[in-house]
N, C-alpha and C positions, 0 to 999 in steps of 0.2 A: 604376505603381510599378516602380522598377528592381530587378531581381533581384540577389541577393547573389552575388558571384563564386564559381564552383565549383558553383552550383546552377542547374538549368534548370526549376524548377517553382515554382508559387505555393502557399504553405501554406494549408490549409483549417482553420477553427476546429474544435476537437474536439467542441464542444457540438452543432453542426449535424450532424456525422458520426454522433454517437450517436443523435440524434433520427431521422435518416433510416434508420439501421440498425434502430431499434425498429419503425418503421412497416413496414419491409420484412419483418421477422420476423413481424409480425402477419399480413401478407398471405400469407406462406409457410405459417404455421400453419393459416390458414383453408383454403388450397388443399390442404394436406396432409390436413386432416380430411375435406374433401369427397372427395378422391381415395381416402382410406382407407375411407370409408363406401361409396363406389362399388366399390372393389376387393373388399370383403367380399361383394358380390353376385355377383362373378364375371361369367359370361356373361349372367346374368339382368339386369344393369344396362342392357342394350340393349333390354329388353322393357318395354312399358307395364305398369302394375300389373294391368290387366284381362287381358292376355295371360298374365302370370305366374300368375294364379289359374286361368286356363283350363288351363294346363299341369298344375297340381296335380290337376285332375280325372282325369288319365290315370295318376296315381301311386297305388299302394296306400297304405293308412294307415301300414304299416310303412316304406315308402319316404319318406313325408312326415316320419315320425318321425326317420329317419336324416338327412334334409335339415335338420331343425331344429338339428342339432348342428354345422352348418358354421360359422355365425357368429351373433353377436347380431342383426345386421341381418336376416338370413334368418329367424331365430326370431321377430323382431318382425313381419315380414311374414306369417308363418304364423299368429301370434296374431290378427292383423287378419282373415286369411282365415277362420279358424274362427268368428269373430264375425259374418261376413256371412251373409245368407240362403242363398246357394248353398253355403257351407261347412257351415252347419247341416244343410241337406238331405242333403249328401253324407256327413257324419260321424255324425250322430245318427240312425242307423237305428232304426226303431220297429216292426219285424216281430216283436214279442214274442209274438204269439198265433198266428203262422204257423210252427208248430214243424217242419213237414216241407217245407223248401225243396228244390227240384229238385236232385238230385245231392249233397245234404248229409245228414249224419246229424242226427238230431233235435236242433235247437237249437244245434248246435256252431258253425255259421257265425257267428251273431250274437254268441255268447259270445266267440269268437276276435276278432271285430271290436272288441268293447269292451275286450278286453285290449290290443289294439294302440292303441286310442284313449287308454287310461289311460297307456300309455308315451309317446305323443305329447304329451299335456298335462303329464306329469311333466317332460319335457325342455324344453318351451316355457316353463314357469314356474319353471325351475330357480333363477333368480337372485332370485326374489321371496320375501319373508318368508312364513311359513306362513299367516298370517292373510290376506294378500293373495292367495295361491295359492288358498285355499279360496273366497274371495269370487268370484274370477274363474271358477273351475270351476263354482261354483253358478250363476253368471250364465249360463254356457253350457248347463248341464243342467236349469235350472229349468223349462223348457217341456215336459219329458218327464214326463207325468203318471204313467206306470207306475213311475217311480223314487221315488214318494212312498208313505208308509206307507198312506194311504187313497186313493191315486190311481187304482188299477185296479179296475174293477167286477167283474173275474173273476180274482182273484189266484191261484187254484189252477191256472189254465190260462195263466199268463203268465210269461215269462222276464225281465220287466223288473227285478225286484229282484235276480235272479241276475246279470244284466248289470251292474247298479249295483255289486254286490258284487265281481265280478272286476275291474271298473274301479278301485274303491277299493283293492283288494289290490295291484294293479300300481302305482297312484299312490303308495301309502304304504310300499311295500316298502323297507326300509333306513332309514326314519325312526326317530329316537330316541323314547323313551317320552314325553317332554314334548310333542313334536309330535303323537304319536298321541293323547295326552290332549286336545289342542286339536281334533283331528279328531272324537273322540267327542263332545265338548261341542258342537261345531258341528252334528253330525248330530242330537243331542238337541234342539238349538234349532230346527232346521229341521222335524223330524218331530213335535216336542212329545211325544217318547217318555216322559219321566218322568211327565207328567200322565196319559197313557194307561195306563202300568203301574200307577200309583196307583189308577186306576179298577178294573182287573181284580183286583188283589191285595186290595182292600178290599171287593169285592162278593162275593155268593154265587157259588161255583164254577158256571160254566155260564150265569150270568145275562147275561153279555156275550159270547156265543159268537163273534160275528163279530169283535169287537175282539180277543179272545184269539187267534183265527186269524191276524189281521193282524200282531199283535205277534210271534207265533211265526215267521211267514214273514219278517218284516223282520229280526228278530234273527239267524235262521239264514242267510238268503240274503245279507244285506248285511254282517253283522258277523262271522259265525262259520265258515261252510262252506268258504271258499276258501283258508285259510291252509295252508301246507306244514309249517311248524314248530309243534310243540305249544306252545312258549313264546308264540307269537303268539296262538294260539287261547285259551290260558289268560289272556293279558292282556285280550282283548276280552270274554271271559265274565266275568272279574272286574269289568270296568267296568260290565257290565250288572247284576251281582248286588250288588256291595258297597255301593251307596248305601242299601240297604234293610235293615230288621231281619231276623233269621234266619228268622222265621216267614214273612215275605214272600219271602225268598230261595227257600225251599222251594216256595212256591206258584208263583213265577215259573219256577223250574227245571222244574216239572211242566208248565207251559204251553209252554215252549220244547221240551222233550225227551220229554214223556210220550206215552202212546199216543193215537192219533187214529182217528176213524172212517174206514173205507175208502170210504164213500159221499160224505161232504161235507167231510172233512178237519178237522172240529171236534174239540177235545180231549174224550176220554172220561174223565170224572172218576170213574165208578163201577167202572172196570176192575179196580182192585186190591182192591176191597171185596167184590164180588159172587161171585168165585170165583177159582180158580187161573188165572194167566195164563201166557203163553209168553215165551220169551227175546226175541222180536222186539219185544214191547211194552215191555221193560225195557232193551234195549240202549242206547238213546239216553241214558237217565238214568245207566246204569252208566258209559258212556264219559265223560259230563260229570263224574261224581264222581271217576273216575280222573284226569281232567285237572286237577282242583282239588287232588287229593292229591299230584300229581307235584311233585318238588322244584323244578321251574321256575316253579311258581305260588307266588311268594315271599310273596304277601300272605295266604296261607292256612296255618294250622297244622293239625296232625293233629286237634286238638280241635275246631277250626272245622268241618272236614269231617265228623267223626263227629256233631257237633251238627246239622249240616245233614241228614245221613242220618236222624237221629232225628226231626227235624221233617218230613222228606219222608214218613216212614212213617205219618203221620197226616193226609196231604192226600188228599181233603178230610176223611176220617175214618180211624180206625185200619185199616191194611191187614190182610189175612190174613197170618198168620205165614209161610206158604209163599211168598208173593210177596216178603215182606221178605227171606227167606233166599235166594231166587233172585237178587234184586238184589245182595246182598252177595257171592254166589259170582261173579256176572258182573263185579263191581267189582274182583276180584283178591284174592290171598292177603293182602297187607299190610293192605288196608282191612278185610277180613273179620276178620282176627285183632285188629286195633286195636279194632274194634267190640265183639268178644267180650271182649277183655281189659278194656275200660272197664266192662263189666257185672260182671266178676269183681272188679275193684278196688273197685267201689261196693257190693259185697255183694248183688248181685241174682242169686243162684245159681239160684233156681227159674226165673226168666225166661231165664237163660242155658241151663239144661238143656233147656227147652222149645225154644229156638232151635236147640240142637244136634240135637234129634230131627228138626226140620224140615230142617236141613242134610242129614241122612241121607236123608230122604224125597225131597228134590229130586235128590240124587245118584242115587237109585234110579230116579226118574221120567225124568230127563234123561240117563241113562246116563253119568254121571261116575264116576270111580273111587272106590269107597267108602273105600279106604285114605286118600284125601285128608281126608275128614271125621274119620276116626279120628285121624290125625296132627294135625289142627287142634285136636281136643279134648285130645290129649296135650300140645300146646304151651300151650293155655290153662290146663291143670292146673298148670303151672309158675308161673303168675302168683299163685296162692293162696299166702299167706304161711305157713300151717301145714298139717300133714297132716290135721288135723280138718276144716278148710275144704274141702280137696280131696276127702276122703272123702264129705263132705256133698254136694258137687256131683255126684259120681259116683252117689250114691244118688238124687239128684234126677233124673238122666238116666234111670235105670231106672224110676223112678216115672212120669216123663213118657211113656215108651214105653207103660207099662201103662195109664195113664189114657186116652191117645189111642186105643189099640186098643179099649178098652172103649166109649168114646164112639162110635167108628165102627161097632163091632159093634151097638150099640144102634140106630144110625141104619139099619143094614141090616135088623135084626129088626123094626123098626117098619113096614117095608113101604112107606115113602115113597120110591119110586124114580122117577127121571126117565127120559127116553128113552135116555140114555146109560148108565144104571145107575151113576152116578158114585159113590154111597155104597159099593157093593161094590168098585168099582175102586180107590177110595182105600184101603179096608181091605186089599185085595190088595197094593197098593204098600207100605203101611206095614208089613205083616207081613214082606214080602220085605226091606224096608229094615232092619228090626230084625235079621233073620237074617244078612244080609250085613255089617251093622255089627259084630255080635258075632263073626262069622267072622274079620273083619280084626283084631279085638282078640286073638283066639286066635292068629292067625298072628304077631302082634306079640310076644305074651308067651311062646309055646311055641317 
């Protein structure tokens, strides 16, 4: 065909041009995607997968964790590496019973390792939904028997649950409450924790000693001990307690934080009933009560906590009043005052007066300032609505001192003394407590 004057080319139909352009773009996009995928591997793109995994064996877990942040492609390769037998052997250390490794402080090496592993898996699974992250992590950790509630035959001499706890703390740090609820539910499903708790709280105290011990170790080591912020600790303790009625909450709180035997680690149920105990036996319970009373524990009201303390003081039977007073002192001024004020408001003046005497006795025995007990009584007096109620309470306090001294004197005169001569010693402390208590009142009024 002859060309038109003034032109030196043959026109090409637009349809064909568009078609060829589309095919070209598709080829270019494919090439770009391949090159982009390769470029995200950097210099590792020249290495076979086996060599890449061999290189990882020379990196620390922290270094591998940093490497996982380079690109999604690298992260996927690391996920695959973790799932391999060699990756499992390298990353899932199980020296949980070898507490004294050469050149390391006791247990610190393996705990630091699982902190680093928690950060690695946190970064590798960053783009996955929470449910999928938990499933993948469970798949990785499921073969470690010491991570299970009943998995270790010697739980008191094992760091497995502690390692699992620091791992979870690093993994879930910064997650919102909804995600942490999912984590707790997931752990409950894996460990069958609710059914096991149901067994111990509905059985006679001490009848399932081994299960009580395992629940205590699992709750403390995995869920409670490793948090830095009190709000996090309060959240997880609330998750453990809140599904149960108040009476079961008190029993469970005693199992987790109550005194244990120094010989076998089992919960000592008679400790608060048989005789006066020391601060060490009560500190765990007092710290837990303070945690729940804290303003950051949003799901607990002051009435809830005081009701829990009331229930706790009869687990497994009614405590000695001295132990109850010591627990309230350790729990702090606010909780102690709220507890006493609730008795004043409810007209329980005789019981409140007796409790006040034991506050003075504990202050004398444990060398607290007696003016604290006097000021606490003074503050409680303001709760009574009429002068008559207040005067009746003060008379009850004096009567309680007199009756307790007479009871202790009778015990001394009866001659039933043990090796420590505790009857005479208790009388000695009570007389001194009364003298110092009234001395502080005189200082306050004169």
